[in-house]
N, C-alpha and C positions, 0 to 999 in steps of 0.2 A: 436369267434373273440373278441379281446379287443376293447373297444371304443377309438376313436381318442381323444387325450388329447389336450386341448387348454390352452395356456398361457394367463392368464388374468392379464393385467397390470392396476393398479390403479395409476392415476396421480392426487393427491389430491389438489394441490395448484397452481402450475405454477408460472410464474414471471410477470403476466400481470394483472389479475383481482384483484378487491378490495372487501373488505367486504361490502362496500356500494352497490355493485352489487348483492351480495348474502351473507347474514349473516352467512350461513353455511360454508363459505370458511375458512379452517383452515390455520392460518398463523404463529402461534407461536409453538415452538418445542413440547410442551405437546399436543396441539391441533392436530398437524400433526401426531404425533406418535399414538395418540388415534384413529384417523380416519383410519390410516394404519392398526392398529391391528383389528379394527372392520371389515374392508374390507377383511383382511386375513382370519378371521374366516368365512366370507361369501363366500370365494373361490378364492380370488385374490392370485396370486403367485409372482408378481413383484410389487414393489413400486417405481415409478418414482418421486423422491422427489426434489422439489425446496425449498430453504430456504428463510426466510424473517427476516428482522431486527425487533427490538422491536416496531418500528413505522410502521411495515408492508411493508416497502420498500424491494425490491428484493436484494438478496445478494448471493454470492458464498463463503462466509466466512466459512472456514473449521471448525471453532469452533462451529458455529451454526449447520452445517451438523452433526458434531460429536455428539452434544447433541441429535439431532433427532435420529440418528442411535443407540446411546446408549439406549435411552428410548425404542426403538423397541426391541432390543435384550434383555434388562433387563426384558421385559415382557414375555420372552420365545417365541417370534415370530420369525419364521425362514424364513419369506418372503425374496425374493431376493431384496437387497437394491441397488438402482440405484440413484446416485446423479448427478444433472445437471451441465454441464459446459457451458450451454447457458445463464443461469441466469435470465434475464428478461429485462424489458424496463423502469425501474425506480429504485429508491434506489441507492445502490452502483454501479449498473451495467451500468449506463450511464454517459458519460462525454461530455461536449460541444465541437463542432467543429466550424470552421469558417462558416459564412453565415447562422446562425440560424439553424444549423443542429447538430445532436448528434451522438454519437457512443457508441455501447456496448463495454465496456472496456475489452481489452484482458487480462490485468494484473489481473482483477477480475475473468474472466472466468476460468483461469487455476487453481485458488485456489480450485475449486470444486473437483480436483483429490486427494486432500490431507486429506480427511476425512475418509479414510479406507473403502470406499464402494467397493463392488465386481463388480459393473457395473457403468459406467458413460455415459451420453449422449455425442455424438460427432457430432457436426454440422460442417461438412467439406465443408461449403458453404458460399458464400458471398451473403447477402441479404440486400435490402433496405426495412425498415419497416415504417409504418405510424401508430402512436398511439397518441391519445389525442392531435392532432394538431402538433405533432413533427414528423420530418423525422429522422429516426435512422438507422445508418449503422451497420450491423454485418459484419465486414471485416475479412474474413477467406480465404486468399490466400492459395495455396497448401502448402506453407512452414509452415503456422500456423496449418493447418489440420494435417500435418506430425508431428509437435511438440506435438499436443494433442494425436495422435495415439501412438507415441513413448513413451510419458509420461505414458499413460495408460499401455502399454505393460511392461514398466519397473517396474510398481507397481502391475502387475498381474490383472489389471482391464480389464474386458470385455467391449468393446465399444458397445453402442447402436447407430447405425448410423442413424442420423436424415436427411431425404431427403424430398424435397418439389416438385421436378419435375424429369422427366426422366433423364435430363442432370446431376443432382446431383448424380444419381446412376452411369451413364455411364462414368462420368468424374472423379471427385475427389475421390469418395468412392471406385470405382473399382481400380483406380490408387494406392491408399494407401493399399488396400487389396493385390494387386499384388506385392507390395513392401515387403510383409511379415509382415505387422504391425497388422494383425488379422489372426485368423485361423478359418476355417470352423468348425461349422456352424456360418455364419455371421448373426447377429441379426439386421435387418433393419426396422426402423419405417417409414412408409409412411404417411407423414403429409399432409392432404388434406382439402380443403375448407377454407384455410386461405388467399386466393388470394386477398381479398379486402384490406388486411393489409400488406401482404408480396409480394413484387414485384417478378414476375417470379414463383410464387407458382401455383399449380394446383387446380382448383375447383374439387369438388367430383362429380363423376358419376360412375356407374359400368363400363362403357367403359373406362373412364380415369384410374380407378383403375386397370383394366385388362392390360392397356398399361404399367403402372408402374410395375406391377408384371412381365410382359414379359421382362423387362430390367434388372431384378435382376441377379446378378452373380451366377454362379453355386455354390451350397452349401449354399445358403442364405435361411433363414427363415424370415418371415415378420409379423409385426402387422400393424394396421392402426389406426392413430389418425384422426378421423373425427371431424372437428372443428364446434362448434355450433350445429345447427339443423341437421347436417349430421352425428352426432356421431353414432346414432343407426343404420341407414341404411348402413353406412360405415363398421361398425363392422359385420353386417349380411353378407354383400358382402365379407368381408375378410374371414369369416368362410366358405362361399361357395367356395372360391378359395383355401382353404387349409391353410389359415393364422390364425393369432391370434388376440385377441381383446384388446383394451385399452379404458378405461372409466375414468371419473373423472372430477372434477370441473376445472382443468387446461384447459380442452378442451371445456367444455360445462357446462353452469351454470343452465340449465333447465332440468327437468324430462320430461315434455311435454309442449306444448305451454301454456305460461302464468303461469307455476308452477315451482318455483325454486326447484332445486334438492339438495340432499345430496350425498356425495360420497358413502355411504352405499346403498342408493336406486339404484344408477347407477350400482354398483357392483352386487347387488342382481338380478337386471333385466337381465344383460347379462349372469349371471350364469343360470338363469331360461331358457333363450333362448338356451344356449349351451346344456343344458340337454334335452330340447324339440327337439333339432336336433339330439338327441341320441349320443351326445359327452359328455365329462366330463372335467371340469376344472382341469388343471394340479396342482399337489401339488408343493410347492417350490422345493422339491428335484427332482421331475420329470422335472420341468422347467429348473433347472440347467443342468440336463443331456441333455435336448433338445438343450440348448444354448451353451454347451461346457464349463461349469463351474465346477470346477476351471480350469483356463488356465494351461495346462500341462507344467511343467518345469519352471514355473514363480513363483514369490513370492505370498504367500497367503495373500490377504488383511485382515486387522484387523477384519472387520465385516463379513467375509466369515465364514460359519459354519466350525467347526473343526472336 
């Protein structure tokens, strides 16, 4: 029998943390690309990339994404490139609203689709976030979720659906899938344990994860983003349920209590665990086959392997 293959996603940066919190956080294109390449060599098959400005503020500027993507490919790295359309909670990504509130700017989010990535994150959800004393709205009614999904389909981009609660699966994600805006297998990332900062998000527990998995549409495969100290146990729980793993400083800045992590350490640890469980990390080519890349009959994105 062949061993079960596990897609390992590395999320090196995110759009929230700062270098002041962990000096190993890569924020500039060369740093991000170098970290992605190190993690690819260690067994990662997907890179979930956020971009930053020169001052480290979050951005979805396609030119910045394109520089990161180019550096990765120019190094001979065939990892699956996934650019964010969520962006972050500072930098270009936020604009003020009335009443001392803020919003993640839609016009900035959609720029993430234009850098030639073969995958992009798709947050088809409306969330209220709390960060550094700010209340921030991520406003994604169904019409905007549809615009993102249709824009990705037109470009041949495979969405990674980002969900934070069972309702996000059962409502908007399933609605847009049923409209024909994605094809099976649907790749869905279950984000858990961010409930202290994201209103209506789910805390992590094995029972809560099982509930989320039970709501997935037929034909879906899933990975889990366990935020903060839940990252390791959420990944192990995902493996036990037949899912895939995601690690990286976007989700968790620590290797263990009191010890700051590097992206490479987090990747190496989950690869060790996968192998101890008698599974194998998927190669990027195997991950593409498992996720339905490239999308059949659609344009081939610039950074998709030829």
